[in-house]
C-alpha positions in Angstrom: 0.0 0.0 -0.2 1.1 3.5 -0.9 -0.3 6.8 -0.2 -0.7 8.7 -3.6 -1.9 12.0 -2.2 -2.9 13.8 1.0 -5.6 16.7 1.4 -5.4 18.7 4.7 -7.8 21.2 5.7 -7.1 21.2 9.0 -5.1 19.0 11.5 -3.2 20.6 14.3 -0.7 23.3 12.8 -1.6 22.1 9.4 -4.1 24.0 7.8 -5.2 24.0 4.1 -2.3 21.8 3.2 -2.1 19.3 0.2 0.4 17.2 -1.2 -1.0 15.6 -4.5 1.7 14.0 -5.8 3.8 11.9 -3.2 6.9 9.8 -4.7 6.2 6.4 -4.2 9.6 5.5 -3.2 11.2 7.5 -0.1 9.7 10.8 0.2 12.1 12.7 2.4 10.9 15.7 4.6 12.9 18.5 5.6 11.6 21.3 7.6 12.8 22.9 11.0 11.5 22.6 14.4 7.6 23.2 14.8 7.3 23.5 11.4 4.7 20.5 11.6 6.5 17.2 11.1 5.4 15.6 14.3 2.0 16.3 13.2 2.5 15.1 9.6 4.1 12.1 11.2 0.9 11.8 13.8 -1.5 12.1 10.9 0.1 9.4 8.5 -0.5 7.0 11.8 -3.8 8.6 12.1 -5.0 7.6 8.3 -4.3 3.5 8.9 -5.3 3.2 12.7 -8.1 6.1 13.7 -8.0 9.0 15.9 -6.3 8.4 19.6 -7.4 9.8 21.4 -11.2 9.5 20.2 -12.7 12.7 22.1 -12.5 16.0 20.0 -12.0 17.6 23.9 -8.8 16.0 24.7 -7.3 15.1 21.0 -3.9 17.0 20.9 -4.0 18.1 17.4 -7.2 20.0 17.3 -6.4 23.0 14.7 -4.6 25.7 15.9 -5.6 28.9 14.7 -9.4 28.3 13.1 -12.1 26.6 14.8 -12.4 23.8 12.6 -12.7 19.7 13.5 -9.4 17.9 12.3 -9.7 15.8 9.4 -8.2 14.6 5.9 -8.6 12.7 2.7 -6.1 10.6 1.4 -5.6 9.1 -2.1 -3.9 5.4 -1.5 -2.9 2.3 -4.2 -3.2 -1.2 -2.7 -0.5 -3.7 -4.1 -2.8 -5.0 -6.7 -3.3 -1.5 -8.3 -6.3 -1.2 -7.3 -6.9 2.6 -5.9 -9.0 3.9 -2.9 -9.7 6.9 -0.9 -9.6 7.2 3.2 -11.3 10.2 4.3 -11.3 10.9 8.5 -12.8 13.7 10.3 -13.3 13.9 14.4 -16.4 15.8 15.0 -18.2 15.2 18.6 -18.3 11.3 16.9 -14.8 9.7 14.5 -16.1 9.8 10.9 -14.0 7.2 8.6 -15.0 6.4 5.3 -12.9 4.0 2.9 -13.8 4.1 -1.3 -12.6 1.5 -2.8 -13.9 1.5 -6.7 -17.8 1.5 -6.4 -17.6 0.1 -2.9 -18.0 2.4 -0.1 -17.1 1.1 4.0 -17.7 3.0 7.1 -14.7 2.9 9.1 -16.0 5.1 11.9 -12.5 5.0 14.1 -11.6 1.6 12.8 -8.0 1.0 11.4 -8.1 0.0 7.9 -8.6 -3.4 7.0 -5.4 -3.7 5.5 -2.9 -2.8 8.8 -5.2 -6.0 10.4 -2.0 -8.5 9.9 0.2 -5.9 11.7 -1.9 -5.9 15.2 -2.3 -3.1 17.5 -1.9 0.6 17.0 1.0 0.5 19.7 3.0 -2.4 17.9 2.7 -0.5 14.5 4.0 2.6 15.7 7.1 0.6 17.4 7.8 -1.4 14.1 6.7 0.6 11.2 6.3 4.6 12.5 10.0 5.1 13.9 11.2 8.1 16.3 14.3 8.2 18.2 12.8 7.2 21.1 11.3 3.9 19.7 15.0 2.8 18.6 15.1 0.4 22.6 14.6 -2.6 23.0 10.6 -3.8 22.6 8.8 -3.6 25.6 7.3 -6.5 27.1 4.1 -6.2 25.8 5.2 -5.7 22.1 7.6 -8.1 22.1 5.0 -10.8 23.2 2.6 -9.4 20.9 5.8 -9.7 17.9 6.2 -13.3 18.9 2.3 -14.2 19.0 2.6 -12.5 15.2 5.4 -14.1 14.1 6.1 -17.6 16.0 3.0 -18.0 18.3 0.2 -18.6 16.9 1.1 -21.9 14.1 -0.6 -20.0 11.3 -4.4 -19.9 13.0 -6.1 -17.2 14.5 -8.5 -20.0 16.4 -6.2 -20.6 18.7 -4.8 -18.6 21.4 -1.2 -17.0 21.8 0.6 -19.7 23.6 2.3 -17.1 25.7 -0.7 -16.9 27.3 -1.5 -20.7 27.8 1.7 -21.4 29.7 1.0 -18.3 32.1 -2.1 -19.6 32.9 -1.1 -23.0 33.2 1.9 -22.2 35.2 -0.1 -20.2 37.4 -2.7 -22.6 37.8 0.0 -25.1 38.5 1.7 -22.9 41.3 -1.9 -22.4 42.6 -2.1 -26.3 43.3 1.5 -27.5 44.7 5.0 -26.3 44.5 8.2 -28.3 46.2 8.9 -24.9 48.0 6.6 -22.7 50.5 6.6 -19.8 48.6 3.1 -18.6 47.2 -0.1 -19.5 47.7 -0.7 -23.3 47.0 -3.9 -25.3 47.2 -2.5 -28.6 48.6 -0.4 -26.4 51.7 -3.9 -24.9 52.4 -6.0 -27.7 52.4 -3.1 -29.4 54.7 -3.4 -26.5 56.9 -7.1 -26.7 56.9 -6.9 -30.4 58.2 -4.8 -29.7 61.2 -6.8 -26.9 62.0 -9.8 -29.4 61.9 -7.9 -31.7 64.2 -7.7 -29.1 66.5 -10.6 -28.1 66.8 -12.1 -31.5 67.2 -10.8 -31.4 70.8 -12.2 -28.0 71.4 -15.4 -29.2 70.5 -15.6 -31.7 73.4 -14.4 -29.2 76.0 -17.1 -26.7 74.7 -20.0 -29.3 75.2 -19.0 -29.4 79.0 -19.2 -25.4 79.4 -22.4 -25.1 77.4 -24.3 -26.7 79.9 -23.0 -24.9 83.1 -23.9 -21.8 81.6 -27.9 -22.8 81.0 -28.0 -24.1 84.4 -27.0 -20.1 85.7 -29.0 -18.8 82.8 -32.3 -19.9 84.4 -31.1 -18.9 87.7 -30.6 -15.3 86.8 -33.8 -15.0 84.5 -36.2 -16.3 88.0 -34.4 -13.0 90.0 -35.0 -11.0 86.8 -38.6 -11.6 87.1 -39.0 -10.9 90.5 -37.2 -7.4 90.2 -39.2 -6.8 87.3 -42.6 -6.9 89.0 -41.5 -4.4 91.8 -40.2 -1.9 89.3 -43.2 -1.7 87.4 -45.4 -1.2 90.5 -43.1 1.8 92.2 -43.0 2.9 88.5 -46.8 3.5 88.4 -47.2 4.5 92.3 -44.5 7.2 92.6 -45.6 9.4 89.4 -49.1 9.3 90.9 -47.5 10.1 94.4 -45.5 13.2 93.5 -48.9 14.6 91.2 -51.1 14.2 94.3 -48.9 15.6 97.0 -48.2 18.9 94.7 -52.0 19.1 93.7 -52.4 18.9 97.4 -50.0 21.7 98.2 -51.5 24.1 95.4 -55.0 24.0 96.6 -54.3 24.9 100.1 -52.3 27.8 98.8 -55.0 29.1 96.4 -57.9 28.8 99.5 -55.3 30.8 101.2 -54.9 33.8 98.4 -58.6 34.1 97.7 -59.2 34.8 101.7 -56.8 37.5 101.3 -58.2 38.9 98.0 -62.1 39.1 99.5 -63.2 40.6 96.0 -60.8 39.1 93.3 -63.1 40.5 90.5 -63.0 44.1 91.7 -58.9 43.4 91.8 -59.1 41.9 88.5 -60.8 45.7 86.8 -57.0 47.0 87.6 -54.8 47.5 84.6 -51.6 45.1 84.6 -49.2 48.5 85.7 -51.5 50.6 88.0 -49.0 53.1 88.6 -47.4 53.0 84.9 -51.3 53.6 83.5 -51.6 56.5 85.8 -48.4 58.4 85.4 -49.6 57.7 81.7 -52.8 59.4 81.4 -51.3 62.2 83.5 -48.6 62.6 80.5 -51.1 62.3 78.2 -53.1 65.3 79.7 -49.7 67.5 79.9 -49.1 66.7 76.4 -52.3 67.8 74.7 -52.1 70.6 76.9 -48.7 71.7 75.5 -49.9 70.3 72.0 -52.7 73.0 72.3 -49.9 75.6 73.0 -48.1 75.0 70.2 -50.7 75.3 68.0 -51.8 78.6 68.9 -48.0 79.4 68.1 -48.2 78.4 65.1 -51.7 79.7 64.1 -50.2 83.3 64.8 -47.4 82.8 62.8 -49.2 81.5 59.6 -51.4 84.6 60.2 -48.6 86.4 59.5 -47.6 84.5 56.5 -50.8 85.4 54.8 -50.1 89.1 55.5 -46.8 89.2 53.9 -48.0 89.0 50.6 -47.9 92.8 49.4 -49.7 94.6 46.5 -46.4 95.0 44.7 -46.3 91.1 44.8 -49.5 90.9 43.3 -48.5 93.4 40.5 -45.4 90.8 39.7 -47.4 88.0 39.6 -49.9 89.7 37.1 -46.8 90.1 34.6 -45.7 86.3 35.4 -46.0 85.2 31.6 -43.8 87.9 30.5 -41.1 88.2 32.9 -40.9 84.0 32.5 -40.6 85.0 28.7 -37.8 87.3 29.2 -36.0 84.7 31.7 -36.4 82.2 28.6 -35.1 84.8 26.0 -32.1 85.7 28.6 -29.9 82.7 27.4 -30.7 84.0 23.6 -29.5 87.8 24.5 -26.3 86.0 26.0 -25.7 83.9 22.9 -26.7 87.4 20.6 -23.8 89.1 22.6 -21.4 86.6 22.0 -22.0 86.2 19.1 -21.3 90.0 18.5 -18.4 89.7 20.4 -17.4 86.7 18.5 -17.9 88.1 15.2 -16.1 91.8 16.1 -12.4 89.1 17.1 -13.4 87.3 13.4 -13.8 90.9 11.4 -10.6 92.1 13.0 -8.8 88.9 12.2 -9.8 88.9 8.6 -8.9 92.4 8.4 -5.5 91.5 9.3 -5.4 88.7 7.0 -6.0 90.8 4.4 -3.2 93.0 5.1 -0.9 90.2 5.1 -2.2 88.2 2.4 -1.6 91.5 0.4 2.0 92.0 1.5 2.5 89.0 -0.9 1.2 91.4 -3.8 3.1 94.2 -2.7 0.9 95.8 0.1 -3.0 95.5 0.4 -4.8 98.7 -1.0 -8.8 98.6 -0.3 -9.5 100.0 -3.5 -8.7 96.5 -5.1 -11.9 95.4 -3.5 -14.1 95.9 -6.5 -11.5 94.6 -9.0 -11.4 91.0 -6.9 -15.1 91.2 -6.6 -15.2 91.1 -10.7 -12.2 89.0 -11.7 -13.0 85.8 -13.0 -10.7 83.3 -11.4 -11.6 80.5 -14.1 -10.0 82.5 -16.7 -6.9 83.5 -15.0 -6.6 80.1 -13.9 -6.7 79.0 -17.4 -4.0 81.7 -18.8 -2.0 80.8 -16.2 -1.8 77.3 -16.6 -1.1 78.1 -20.5 1.5 80.3 -19.7 2.9 77.4 -17.5 2.8 74.7 -20.0 4.3 77.1 -22.7 7.1 78.1 -20.6 8.0 73.9 -19.9 7.4 73.8 -23.5 9.9 76.3 -24.2 12.2 74.9 -21.7 12.2 71.7 -23.1 13.0 72.7 -26.4 16.0 75.1 -24.9 17.1 71.5 -23.3 16.9 69.7 -26.9 18.8 72.5 -28.4 21.9 72.1 -25.9 21.4 68.4 -25.9 21.6 68.3 -29.8 25.0 71.1 -29.7 26.4 68.6 -27.3 26.0 65.6 -29.8 28.4 67.3 -32.4 30.0 64.1 -33.8 33.7 64.4 -33.4 36.5 64.3 -36.0 37.7 60.6 -36.0 41.3 60.1 -35.2 43.8 59.7 -37.7 47.9 60.0 -37.7 49.6 63.3 -38.3 50.4 63.9 -42.0 54.1 64.3 -41.4 54.2 60.8 -39.6 52.5 59.2 -42.6 55.0 61.3 -44.9 57.9 60.2 -43.0 56.9 56.3 -43.0 56.1 56.2 -46.8 59.5 57.9 -47.1 61.6 55.5 -44.7 59.6 52.4 -46.5 60.6 53.7 -50.3 64.1 54.2 -48.7 64.3 50.6 -47.8 62.8 49.4 -51.1 65.3 51.4 -53.2 68.3 50.4 -50.7 67.2 46.7 -50.6 68.6 46.0 -53.8 71.8 47.3 -53.4 72.4 45.8 -50.5 70.8 42.0 -51.7 69.0 41.9 -48.4 65.7 40.4 -49.0 65.0 41.6 -45.2 65.2 45.2 -46.0 63.5 44.9 -49.5 60.5 43.2 -47.4 60.6 46.1 -44.6 60.5 48.9 -48.0 57.9 47.1 -49.4 55.8 46.6 -46.1 56.5 50.3 -45.1 55.0 51.7 -48.9 52.1 49.3 -48.5 51.5 50.4 -44.9 51.8 54.2 -45.6 49.4 53.9 -48.5 46.8 52.0 -46.4 46.9 54.7 -43.5 46.6 57.7 -46.2 43.5 56.0 -48.1 42.0 55.2 -44.7 42.8 59.2 -43.7 40.7 60.2 -46.7 37.8 58.2 -46.3 37.3 59.3 -42.8 37.4 63.2 -43.7 34.9 62.6 -46.1 32.6 60.6 -43.6 32.9 63.5 -41.2 32.2 66.1 -43.8 28.5 65.0 -44.4 28.3 64.1 -40.8 28.7 67.8 -40.1 26.5 69.1 -42.7 24.1 67.0 -41.2 24.0 68.1 -37.7 24.4 71.8 -38.8 21.0 71.3 -40.5 19.5 69.7 -37.0 20.4 72.6 -35.0 18.6 74.9 -37.4 15.7 73.4 -37.0 15.7 72.9 -33.3 16.4 76.8 -32.8 13.3 77.8 -35.1 11.0 75.2 -32.6 12.6 77.3 -29.7 11.7 80.8 -31.2 8.0 79.5 -31.8 8.1 78.3 -28.4 9.4 81.4 -26.8 6.5 83.5 -28.9 3.6 81.4 -27.5 5.0 82.0 -23.9 5.4 85.3 -24.2 1.5 85.8 -25.4 -0.1 83.7 -22.6 2.0 85.9 -20.3 0.4 89.0 -22.1 -3.0 87.2 -21.4 -2.4 87.3 -17.5 -1.5 90.5 -17.1 -4.7 91.9 -18.8 -6.8 89.6 -16.6 -5.4 91.3 -13.2 -4.8 95.0 -15.0 -6.9 96.7 -12.7 -4.9 95.2 -9.3 -1.6 97.2 -10.5 0.7 94.8 -9.4 4.1 95.1 -9.7 6.0 94.4 -12.4 7.9 91.3 -11.2 5.0 89.4 -9.8 3.9 89.6 -13.8 7.1 88.1 -15.4 6.7 84.6 -14.3 2.8 84.0 -13.3 2.4 80.8 -11.6 -0.3 78.8 -9.5 0.9 80.7 -6.6 0.3 83.8 -8.1 -3.1 82.4 -8.6 -3.5 80.9 -5.2 -2.7 84.2 -3.3 -5.2 86.2 -5.5 -7.9 83.6 -4.8 -7.1 83.6 -1.1 -7.1 87.3 -0.8 -10.6 87.4 -2.7 -11.9 84.5 -0.2 -10.7 86.4 2.8 -12.4 89.3 1.4 -15.7 87.4 0.8 -16.1 86.1 4.3 -15.2 89.7 5.4 -18.1 91.2 3.8 -20.6 88.5 5.2 -19.7 88.9 8.9 -19.9 92.3 8.2 -23.6 92.1 7.3 -24.2 89.3 10.1 -22.8 91.7 12.6 -25.2 94.1 11.5 -28.6 91.9 11.9 -27.5 91.0 15.3 -26.9 94.6 16.6 -30.3 95.6 15.5 -31.9 92.4 17.0 -30.3 93.1 20.2 -31.5 97.0 20.5 -35.2 95.6 20.0 -35.3 93.7 22.7 -33.3 95.7 24.9 -36.7 98.4 24.4 -39.4 95.6 24.6 -37.6 94.7 28.1 -37.3 98.7 29.2 -40.9 98.8 28.7 -41.8 95.8 31.3 -39.3 97.2 33.8 -41.3 100.5 33.8 -44.4 98.9 34.3 -43.5 97.2 37.0 -41.5 100.5 38.6 -38.3 99.4 37.9 -35.4 101.5 36.8 -33.7 99.8 33.2 -30.1 99.3 33.9 -27.8 99.5 31.0 -27.2 95.6 31.1 -30.2 94.2 30.3 -28.8 91.1 32.2 -29.0 92.7 35.2 -32.7 93.4 34.3 -33.9 90.0 33.7 -32.0 89.3 36.8 -34.0 91.9 38.8 -37.2 90.8 37.1 -36.4 86.8 38.5 -35.5 87.8 41.9 -39.1 89.9 42.4 -41.1 86.7 40.7 -39.2 84.3 42.7 -39.6 86.6 46.1 -43.6 87.2 45.1 -44.2 83.5 44.1 -42.3 82.0 47.6 -44.7 84.7 49.5 -47.5 83.5 47.8 -47.2 79.8 48.2 -46.3 80.4 52.3 -49.5 82.5 52.1 -51.8 79.7 50.7 -50.2 76.9 53.0 -50.7 79.4 55.8 -54.5 79.4 54.9 -54.9 75.8 54.4 -52.6 75.3 57.7 -55.1 77.4 59.5 -58.2 75.9 58.6 -56.3 72.4 59.7 -55.3 74.0 63.1 -58.6 74.8 63.8 -59.8 71.2 63.3 -56.7 70.1 65.4 -57.3 72.2 68.1 -60.8 71.0 68.3 -59.9 67.2 68.2 -57.2 68.1 71.1 -60.0 69.8 73.3 -62.1 66.5 73.3 -59.1 64.1 73.7 -57.7 66.0 76.9 -61.0 65.7 78.3 -61.6 61.8 77.8 -58.1 61.4 79.5 -59.0 63.5 82.3 -62.2 61.3 83.1 -60.5 58.1 83.0 -57.9 59.3 85.0 -60.6 59.6 87.5 -62.2 56.4 87.5 -58.9 54.7 87.7 -58.1 56.8 91.6 -61.6 55.6 92.9 -61.3 52.1 91.6 -57.6 52.2 93.5 -59.0 53.6 96.2 -62.3 51.2 96.5 -59.1 48.1 96.0 -56.9 49.7 98.9 -59.7 50.1 101.2 -57.4 52.9 103.1 -58.0 56.7 103.5 -54.6 58.1 102.2 -54.2 57.7 98.1 -50.6 56.4 98.2 -51.2 53.5 101.0 -54.4 52.8 99.2 -52.0 52.7 95.8 -49.4 50.0 97.5 -52.4 47.7 99.0 -54.1 47.5 95.2 -50.6 46.7 93.9 -50.1 43.5 96.4 -53.7 42.4 95.9 -53.0 42.6 92.0 -49.7 39.7 92.7 -52.0 37.9 94.8 -54.5 37.4 92.5 -51.9 37.1 89.2 -50.7 33.9 91.4 -54.0 32.4 91.9 -54.5 32.5 88.4 -51.4 31.1 87.5 -51.7 28.5 89.9 -54.9 27.9 89.3 -54.4 27.8 85.5 -51.9 25.1 86.2 -53.8 23.0 87.7 -56.8 22.7 85.3 -54.2 22.4 82.8 -53.0 19.0 84.2 -56.7 18.2 86.0 -59.7 19.1 84.0 -62.2 18.7 87.2 -61.2 20.2 90.2 -63.4 18.8 92.5 -62.7 15.2 91.0 -59.2 16.2 91.6 -60.3 17.0 95.8 -61.8 13.4 95.9 -59.1 11.5 94.3 -56.8 13.5 97.2 -59.2 12.2 99.8 -59.2 8.9 98.7 -55.6 8.2 98.5 -55.3 10.0 102.1 -57.7 7.2 103.1 -56.5 4.3 101.1 -52.8 4.8 100.8 -51.6 7.4 103.4 -47.7 6.9 102.5 -48.2 8.7 98.8 -48.9 11.9 100.7 -46.1 11.8 103.1 -42.7 13.5 101.6 -40.1 11.0 103.6 -42.1 7.9 102.9 -42.3 9.0 98.9 -38.3 9.3 98.7 -37.7 6.1 100.6 -39.8 4.4 98.0 -37.7 6.4 95.3 -34.4 5.5 96.4 -35.5 1.6 96.6 -36.3 2.2 93.0 -33.3 3.3 92.0 -31.9 0.2 93.6 -34.1 -2.3 92.1 -33.1 -0.6 88.6 -29.3 -1.0 89.4 -29.9 -4.7 89.9 -31.9 -5.1 86.9 -29.3 -3.6 84.9 -26.9 -6.1 86.4 -29.2 -8.8 85.5 -29.8 -8.2 82.2 -26.0 -7.4 81.6 -25.6 -11.4 83.0 -28.3 -12.4 80.8 -26.7 -11.1 77.9 -23.6 -12.5 78.3 -24.7 -16.0 79.3 -26.5 -15.9 76.3 -24.0 -15.0 73.7 -22.2 -17.6 75.6 -24.7 -20.2 74.7 -25.1 -18.7 71.0 -21.3 -18.8 70.7 -21.7 -23.1 71.3 -23.8 -22.9 69.1 -22.3 -21.9 66.3 -19.1 -24.0 66.5 -19.2 -27.4 64.3 -20.1 -30.1 66.4 -17.4 -33.0 66.9 -19.2 -35.2 64.5 -19.0 -33.4 61.8 -15.6 -31.7 62.4 -14.6 -35.3 61.9 -16.1 -35.7 58.1 -14.5 -33.0 57.2 -11.2 -34.4 58.1 -11.7 -37.4 55.9 -13.0 -35.5 53.5 -10.0 -32.8 53.3 -7.7 -35.9 53.2 -9.3 -36.9 49.7 -9.4 -33.6 48.1 -5.7 -33.4 49.2 -4.9 -36.7 47.3 -7.0 -35.2 44.1 -4.8 -32.3 43.6 -1.6 -33.7 43.7 -2.8 -35.9 41.1 -4.3 -32.8 39.1 -0.8 -31.0 39.9 1.3 -33.7 37.8 -1.4 -33.7 35.2 -0.9 -29.7 34.4 2.8 -29.9 34.5 3.5 -32.6 31.7 0.7 -30.8 29.5 2.7 -27.5 29.8 6.1 -28.7 29.2 4.8 -30.7 25.8 3.6 -27.4 25.5 6.9 -25.8 26.0 8.8 -27.8 23.6 6.4 -27.6 21.0 6.8 -23.9 20.7 10.5 -24.0 21.6 10.5 -26.5 18.1 8.3 -24.4 16.3 10.1 -21.0 17.3 13.6 -22.5 16.2 12.0 -23.2 12.7 10.5 -19.5 11.9 13.1 -17.6 13.8 16.3 -17.7 12.0 14.5 -16.2 9.0 14.1 -12.9 10.8 17.3 -13.1 12.6 18.7 -13.5 9.5 17.7 -10.6 7.9 18.5 -8.7 10.6 21.8 -9.7 10.4 21.8 -9.0 6.9 20.7 -4.9 7.8 23.0 -4.4 10.3 26.3 -5.8 8.6 25.8 -3.3 6.0 25.0 -0.4 8.5 27.9 -1.4 10.6 30.2 -1.9 7.2 30.4 -5.6 8.0 32.2 -4.8 11.6 28.8 -6.6 13.3 27.3 -9.5 10.8 25.6 -11.9 13.2 22.3 -11.8 15.3 21.5 -14.9 17.2 19.2 -15.8 20.3 21.5 -16.9 22.8 20.7 -19.7 26.0 21.9 -19.0 29.6 23.2 -21.3 32.4 19.2 -21.3 33.4 17.9 -21.8 30.2 16.6 -17.9 29.6 16.7 -16.5 26.0 18.6 -13.6 25.2 19.8 -11.5 22.2 23.5 -11.4 21.1 25.3 -9.9 18.5 28.7 -11.3 17.0 31.7 -8.8 16.2 34.8 -9.4 13.6 36.2 -11.9 16.6 33.3 -14.1 16.3 32.6 -13.4 19.9 28.9 -12.8 21.2 28.2 -9.5 23.0 24.8 -9.1 24.8 22.5 -6.3 23.3 22.8 -3.9 26.0 25.2 -2.4 28.2 27.5 -1.8 27.7 27.4 -1.5 23.9 26.8 2.7 22.9 23.5 3.9 22.3 24.5 4.4 18.4 24.9 0.6 17.7 22.2 -0.6 20.2 19.8 1.8 18.0 21.4 0.2 14.9 20.6 -3.3 16.4 17.2 -2.4 17.0 16.8 -0.4 13.8 18.1 -3.5 11.9 15.9 -6.0 14.1 12.9 -4.0 13.4 13.1 -3.8 9.6 13.7 -7.7 9.4 10.1 -8.2 11.8 8.3 -5.5 9.1 9.3 -7.8 6.3 8.3 -11.2 7.6 5.1 -9.5 9.0 4.4 -8.3 5.7 5.3 -11.4 3.7 2.3 -12.2 1.4 0.6 -9.5 3.2 -0.5 -5.6 2.4 3.1 -3.8 2.2 2.6 -0.9 4.7 4.5 2.1 4.4 7.7 3.0 6.8 7.8 6.1 9.0 11.0 7.4 10.0 11.3 11.0 12.2 14.5 11.5 13.3 15.5 7.9 13.9 19.4 8.5 13.1 20.3 11.6 15.6 23.0 9.1 17.1 24.6 7.6 14.1 27.9 8.8 12.7 27.6 10.2 9.1 29.3 7.0 7.1 26.5 4.5 8.6 24.2 7.2 8.4 25.0 7.2 4.6 25.1 3.2 4.7 21.5 3.6 6.7 20.4 5.9 3.6 21.6 2.8 1.5 19.1 0.7 3.2 16.4 2.9 3.2 16.7 3.5 -0.6 16.8 -0.4 -1.3 13.1 -0.2 1.3 11.9 2.3 -1.0 12.3 0.4 -4.1 9.9 -2.1 -2.2 7.5 -0.6 0.0 6.8 3.8 0.6 9.0 5.3 3.0 8.7 8.8 4.8 11.9 10.1 6.3 11.5 13.1 8.8 14.3 15.4 9.6 15.3 18.9 10.6 18.8 18.2 10.1 20.2 20.0 6.8 23.2 17.4 6.4 21.2 14.5 7.2 18.4 15.9 4.9 21.2 16.2 1.9 22.5 12.8 2.5 19.1 11.2 2.3 18.5 13.4 -1.1 21.8 12.6 -2.6 21.8 8.6 -1.9 18.0 8.1 -2.9 17.8 10.3 -5.8 15.1 12.7 -4.6 14.2 15.9 -3.7 12.7 16.9 -0.7 9.7 18.1 0.4 9.7 21.2 2.4 7.1 21.9 5.3 
């Protein structure tokens, strides 16, 4: 199986990523840390086995920067050439689909069917998806799972793994019996149980004798307890009755004494609960009413003065109330008018100053310019200035073009001086004449060469001079054409300047401003004209506001005169004066109206207080008469004290009588019952006899408690004897234990024999299949270490335990572990895993391999040889290689002949 493409909308830090054509051999992914290598590594494992954990809240690769569910789509091709599509997405529940041709299978969160021959996800990660942490010895669970897949199933899925069966058999054997005494052994436990049963049999005979003695003593305790219970029951009935009758007899005698002293209880009952307090309250209430009547008289006088405080002037002000309120409301608008006039004065002053300042740019402001500026057409001025600027720009371009043309004057060609040519030619002729005479071919050759070179140079000079003349003639014609264009541009510029001067002729501006009219001149004139228009507008607003303010002041003066008040210069002072007058008049009017209402209310209150005072004085007189009658004394204070004493006696009598009636509904029946008790049971009305019976009851209760405790102890002792196993039962148990011990020993022997047979069969099967895995692992290790370590084998120690060993160049076995270096251990574990992977996939779907920073502890030479193995593996299966080290990525790319994929 190979992965063709990946589409990742969101998965951890990978968002909207797509790989359309993944390499079918070795796929090299290179990126710095935190670029997404580990995320992609986890995604590819999830593609095969589903999400783990399958809870969206706990899943560590939720998208980091967007609110999206993690998911992806992958295109794969199987070993038989069929293409399929795998879709997975983790929502509230994981969703997964496998599309294979027209067939669509719902995966949910299950693994792909193509990885079932590997087993669990943990085993796949330990063998196929290797990280740096994975290059260690396999854990016990993974190692046992590998053995089950390779060696333990005997090629069938219907049998359980051998190691599980052996572990269960050995556990059952150890649970039955062992030659030593360690562990929980069933046979030894049964022997202990038999020994204890024999001890219990001797104890059972002793318990029978003690049980008979306990039964005899129990009967004696029950007889005494029955007598004590009867006496306690009688006393518990009699003592409460005696207490009740004794207390009721005393209370009835006390009530008779109190009624004799009260004489007339009904008359005493008419007194209030607090006689002195009630009398003082009535006196206080009468005094309060008198004080309130005096206070009402003072308030009545004060209210009358308030009614008389409203003057005729106040009435006149109130008649003009609406007009005054109108001016109070208008005062703010008057203040606004004044503020606006003040602001306009400042703005007009600023605008005049601005005109003076802006006019300096035109040679000094003159007020006679105002009409000329209003009549000036700014649009026309702007147009002519623009035309002048354009003509001037064109003129300057023509000047630059003419200067450039003049600067491009053709240079005269460089030629040798005429005297040099003459001398050269004469020298050649001289050598040509001298050569025959000297019979020297060399001199003759030099002469001929000199003459030929001189003629050639003369011809070149002639041709150059003729061409330069033609160039100078064309240059002069081009310069005249440029000069004509420059003159025409100058005329157009002068005409535009004249039009600008004609537009602003009425302003009589200084000449220098018109030498080169530009946009700055236009902006200055436009600004001055705008300022002048704003000044005219502000002056008009100022006049309108001044006129409105004057009219308002005249109208306000008329209102002040009608009220007899002088009109001040400041209209706001007049408004404030009117407001003060109105506030004072309204306040006095409100007080007068309130005073009139108060006077009417005071009259009603005065009448009510007089009536209350008379009623209270009548109640006081009645209470004093009642006190005198109850106290039976001439002096009022003595009568009051006697009345209070009788009130206390009446309350005590009523309280005791009420308590008796609550306890006894019929007091006459209660009296008869007391008489009968005194006749039949005189001790119940004798306090000393009652106390003696109470002491007897306490002693009897203590004795009953002790008897019950003794009875409980004897009962428990008897019950304890009943729960014990009898001697006959114990003898039967001992015989049954003897038989079971013999049966369990025979069963243990059968299980031990069965375990030995299974272990021997498993050993023969492993010896048959395991060498293929070790042979492949040895080949990988020899390539990686360049022959230094060539063989891996399973060795046995003295106790029969197996361990993995490696053979070096000296053919001596070294156990795989300490003291071998971390690098060689990583290489051994990698070779072993690659061999296991090849063995597992044989005849099954070939699954991809993943390497994530697996070779950090390797030196570069061994890593290069490891890369050679990865390249060879890539010819048979797809390999994903992840690294953040540039050097490792470069070596892998060179060895495999591929380009890295950058994340």
